[in-house]
RODO-2510 file (C-alpha; in nm, 4 decimals, decimal comma):
residues 148
     n   res          X          Y          Z
     1     m     3,8931     1,7282    -3,1237
     2     s     3,8249     1,4950    -2,8365
     3     t     3,5981     1,5992    -2,5551
     4     s     3,5890     1,4136    -2,2325
     5     t     3,2689     1,4094    -2,0348
     6     v     3,2249     1,3157    -1,6752
     7     e     2,9186     1,1017    -1,6357
     8     a     2,6811     1,1898    -1,3563
     9     p     2,6844     0,9351    -1,0757
    10     t     2,3985     0,6886    -1,0411
    11     a     2,2584     0,5076    -0,7371
    12     d     2,4943     0,2190    -0,8176
    13     d     2,7878     0,4557    -0,7591
    14     v     2,6919     0,5401    -0,3992
    15     p     2,8997     0,2637    -0,2320
    16     r     3,2011     0,3561    -0,4459
    17     i     3,1720     0,7279    -0,3650
    18     v     3,1479     0,6495     0,0074
    19     g     3,4369     0,4006    -0,0152
    20     d     3,6517     0,6567    -0,1974
    21     l     3,5812     0,9107     0,0760
    22     s     3,6864     0,6609     0,3419
    23     r     4,0252     0,6350     0,1685
    24     t     4,0805     1,0125     0,1500
    25     s     4,3286     1,0058     0,4365
    26     a     4,4822     0,7520     0,6724
    27     d     4,3160     0,9580     0,9473
    28     v     3,9636     0,8617     0,8329
    29     r     3,8200     0,5920     1,0589
    30     g     3,4933     0,5446     0,8730
    31     v     3,2104     0,7105     0,6827
    32     v     2,8355     0,6947     0,7409
    33     v     2,5490     0,8133     0,5222
    34     f     2,2202     0,8329     0,7057
    35     g     1,8714     0,9641     0,6521
    36     r     1,7183     1,2487     0,8461
    37     d     1,5250     0,9730     1,0227
    38     g     1,8581     0,8606     1,1721
    39     v     1,8649     0,5295     0,9888
    40     l     2,2046     0,4230     0,8552
    41     r     2,1970     0,3742     0,4776
    42     v     2,5622     0,3322     0,3699
    43     f     2,8840     0,2944     0,5681
    44     a     3,2495     0,2353     0,4979
    45     p     3,5137     0,0459     0,6914
    46     p     3,6940     0,0302     0,9138
    47     l     3,3694     0,0947     1,1051
    48     s     3,1754    -0,2168     1,1947
    49     l     2,8003    -0,2171     1,1370
    50     q     2,7385    -0,1572     1,5090
    51     e     2,9841     0,1347     1,5205
    52     a     2,8344     0,2826     1,2045
    53     e     2,4836     0,2625     1,3512
    54     r     2,6011     0,4376     1,6704
    55     w     2,7741     0,7141     1,4733
    56     s     2,4731     0,7700     1,2479
    57     a     2,2424     0,7954     1,5524
    58     l     2,4756     1,0406     1,7286
    59     l     2,5410     1,2541     1,4219
    60     n     2,1718     1,2584     1,3312
    61     q     2,0902     1,4033     1,6738
    62     i     2,3636     1,6672     1,6391
    63     a     2,2404     1,7580     1,2896
    64     s     1,8824     1,7822     1,4124
    65     l     1,9875     2,0063     1,7023
    66     a     2,1928     2,2306     1,4716
    67     r     1,9080     2,2618     1,2212
    68     g     1,6593     2,3414     1,4974
    69     a     1,8897     2,6057     1,6471
    70     g     1,9417     2,7582     1,3026
    71     r     1,5665     2,7852     1,2480
    72     l     1,5009     2,9176     1,5992
    73     l     1,7691     3,1831     1,5714
    74     a     1,6883     3,2561     1,2052
    75     r     2,0510     3,1809     1,1199
    76     g     1,9928     2,9365     0,8359
    77     g     2,0492     2,5661     0,7969
    78     l     2,3199     2,3160     0,8714
    79     d     2,6493     2,3505     0,6915
    80     s     2,9683     2,1568     0,7550
    81     t     3,0091     2,0859     1,1240
    82     l     3,3123     1,9563     1,3118
    83     l     3,2341     1,7680     1,6301
    84     r     3,5300     1,7000     1,8584
    85     v     3,4332     1,3789     2,0380
    86     s     3,7514     1,3255     2,2384
    87     a     4,1184     1,4194     2,2326
    88     r     4,1627     1,1484     1,9707
    89     q     3,8442     1,1507     1,7637
    90     a     3,6321     1,3967     1,5748
    91     a     3,3523     1,3720     1,3216
    92     l     3,2756     1,5920     1,0231
    93     l     2,9069     1,6301     0,9464
    94     q     2,7897     1,7485     0,6044
    95     p     2,4357     1,7706     0,4658
    96     v     2,3813     1,5908     0,1352
    97     n     2,0287     1,7048     0,0507
    98     d     1,6927     1,7535     0,2254
    99     a     1,6810     1,3882     0,3296
   100     f     2,0392     1,2687     0,3876
   101     d     2,3570     1,3631     0,5723
   102     i     2,7088     1,2223     0,5621
   103     g     2,9475     1,1868     0,8541
   104     v     3,3199     1,1149     0,8494
   105     v     3,4849     0,9808     1,1643
   106     v     3,8424     1,1087     1,1926
   107     e     4,1368     1,0213     1,4168
   108     v     4,2759     1,3626     1,5145
   109     e     4,5554     1,2690     1,7532
   110     g     4,8215     1,2564     1,4846
   111     g     4,7299     1,5936     1,3324
   112     a     4,4626     1,4910     1,0857
   113     h     4,4386     1,6805     0,7591
   114     l     4,0935     1,8144     0,8454
   115     a     4,0806     2,0753     0,5682
   116     q     4,1534     1,8109     0,3030
   117     i     3,9034     1,5685     0,4580
   118     a     3,6379     1,8429     0,4848
   119     h     3,6875     1,9332     0,1177
   120     s     3,6612     1,5671     0,0141
   121     t     3,3479     1,5279     0,2286
   122     a     3,1822     1,8313     0,0660
   123     t     3,2735     1,6976    -0,2783
   124     a     3,1287     1,3534    -0,1976
   125     a     2,8127     1,5132    -0,0564
   126     a     2,7690     1,7131    -0,3774
   127     r     2,8061     1,3973    -0,5877
   128     l     2,5642     1,2041    -0,3648
   129     s     2,3028     1,4817    -0,3672
   130     s     2,2129     1,4034    -0,7266
   131     v     2,1613     1,0304    -0,6698
   132     l     2,0120     1,0047    -0,3213
   133     p     1,6407     1,0781    -0,3158
   134     g     1,5248     1,4132    -0,1831
   135     r     1,3174     1,2408     0,0814
   136     v     1,3631     0,9341     0,2980
   137     s     1,1845     0,6244     0,1747
   138     r     0,9523     0,4432     0,4112
   139     s     1,0858     0,1073     0,2925
   140     i     1,4192     0,0478     0,4565
   141     g     1,6621    -0,2211     0,3574
   142     a     1,9832    -0,3236     0,5264
   143     p     2,2658    -0,0700     0,5263
   144     v     2,5080    -0,1049     0,2363
   145     q     2,8735    -0,1521     0,3233
   146     a     3,1110     0,0247     0,0877
   147     a     3,4291    -0,1520    -0,0191
   148     a     3,7339    -0,0956     0,1971
***
């Protein structure tokens, strides 16, 4: 009898997991993984580095506001959040663990498959939670770009 086992992801798998998420749908315009300090750690095309840094800063502020409101109102923490940025763009925000969040930039004009993208984002966040540290390191390297 043959048993197949799925190996747990390692830190080396992070760029691949993020790259896979960026290819979930043609509507995905990029993925960012950032620390609770707002610093971009991993991003996936077609976002440029500058765009990825802007998205991680914006989404970090939204996540911080949502967490603070949850604590203030005793309503709990941050769960999946959909931010409609314009008539054409939205971003899905998903916590990974106590130190990291993931954001997916989506083109919504053509009727994006948001439920599918949200499910894929939650799945990626669950996989990343086991390999990203539970706290943000003080030593910061350059952001890693996932393969397109």
